[in-house]
N, C-alpha and C positions, 0 to 999 in steps of 0.2 A: 538540572533539567536535561532530559534526554530528548533529542529532536529527531523525528522520523519523517521521511517523505516517501510515499508510495508513488511509483511512476509507471504509466503505460503510454500508449501512443497518443491518444486524443484527450485523455483525462475525463472521459464521460462514462465509462463502464467499469473497468477493473480497478483502477487505482482509487476512484472515489468510493467504491465498494469496500476495498481494504481499509481505507481511511475511516469510513463509517463503522465498520466492524471493530477496528482497534479502539476508536472512541467509545463504543458501546462496552467493550471489555474493560477499558480503563475506568469508566464510570461504575461498573459493577464492582470493581475492586477498590474504588476510592483513590485511584492513582492519577486522575486527570490533571492534577496540579504539578505532577512530576514528569510527565511525558507529553510533549507537544507533537501533534500529528497533523500533517498536511498531505496533499497529493498534487501531482503535476503530470503533464504530458511531455513527450519529447517533441511533439509537433504542436503547432498553434491553431490547428483546425477549428477548435471549439472554444477558444478563449472567451470567458465571461458567461458561458452557458452552464446551466445546472446539469447534474448527472442525468444520463439517459432515463426517460420515464419508466422504462422496463426495469432498469436497475433499482430505481427508487421504489417501485411497486413491490418488487421481490424482497427488498430489504425491509420495507415497512411491514410486510407480513410476518417478519421475524423480530419486529420491535426495534429495528435499526433505522436511524435517520441518516441520510447522505446530504450533509449541509453545504458542501463546498461548491465553488464555481470553478470551472476549468481554467487552468493557466499553463503556461509553458515553463518547463524547467530551464533555468538559466545557469550558466557556468558559475556565477557568484553564489548559487544555492549550495554548492559543495561546502562553502564556508559556514552556512547556516545549519546544516544537518549533520547528525552523528551517523545516521544510517539512511542510505538511499536504497529503497527496496523495489526492485524492478519486477514487473509482472512477466516478462519474457526475455529471452536471450538477445533478441534484436534490440530492444530498448537498453539492455545492459551494455551491449556493444556500442551503441550510439553515445551513451553517457561516458563509457570508458574512453572513447576518443576525445571527449572534451576535458576529462579529468587530468589534473597535473599532479605529479609526485604522489604523495600519500593519500590524495583524494580518492584514488582507485580502491583503497582499503575500505571505504565507506559503501561501496557498491556490492549489492547482494541480490540474488534471486529470492523473492519472497518464499517460494515453496521449499527452498533449501533449509529453512528453519523447521520444517515439518518432517520429523523422522519417519512418518508414514508415506512420504512422497519420495520418489526417486530423485537423486541429485540431478540438477540441471533441468528439471521439469518446468514447463511454462504454464502459467494460468491462461487457459484458452480465451480468445476474444469472442464474446457472445454477440457482438454487434449485428452480424448478418444471419444469426441463427434464430431459433425459437426460444420460448420461455425457459426450456430446460437448461439452456446455456447460462442464463442468469442465475438459476438455482445452483448450478454446478460451481459457478464463480463464488457464490456465497459460501457454499460448503468448503471449498478450498481456502477461502479467506478466513473463515472461522477457525479452521484447524491450524493453518499456518500462523495466524495472528495470536492464537492461544499459545503456541509454542514460542513464538517471538517474544511475547510478553513474559513468559517464564524465563527465557534467556535474559531479558532486560532486568528482571527482578533479581536474578542470580548474580549478574555481572555488574549491575549499576545501582540497584536499589537494595543492597544487602541487608538493610535494617528493617525490611518490610514485613517479614513473616514472624 
């Protein structure tokens, strides 16, 4: 079992979108029993809340559900996950400060898995913008999660194809 955690600041827009997209892709490929997916925030602002209604609406239009409730990433979560996929460099730096030893190797920017995206690119936070921002986040998450899933299949699920 490969365990993924998508992380943004408040865990109500970007990271639950990435989680929902990855769950969607895993169901399409019949791999949901082999890859566990969660999301979290570096801050506890929205713990217990569902994803932002605008994120849920945009995702639903593409057939994607965002089922999670916001929670805060804890230092102990490094032991639970194989990959911690940050939406931006600020959250990556925050988690790197908490990581000990080889835990830093688990940290990645999500968009670094997308060969069509420049290295170090952040998923923009759509919270204070219009609907276009939520659509852009979905586009970025679909592309990056597709490539991340190909990476996982190649490096961890070698008997799948």
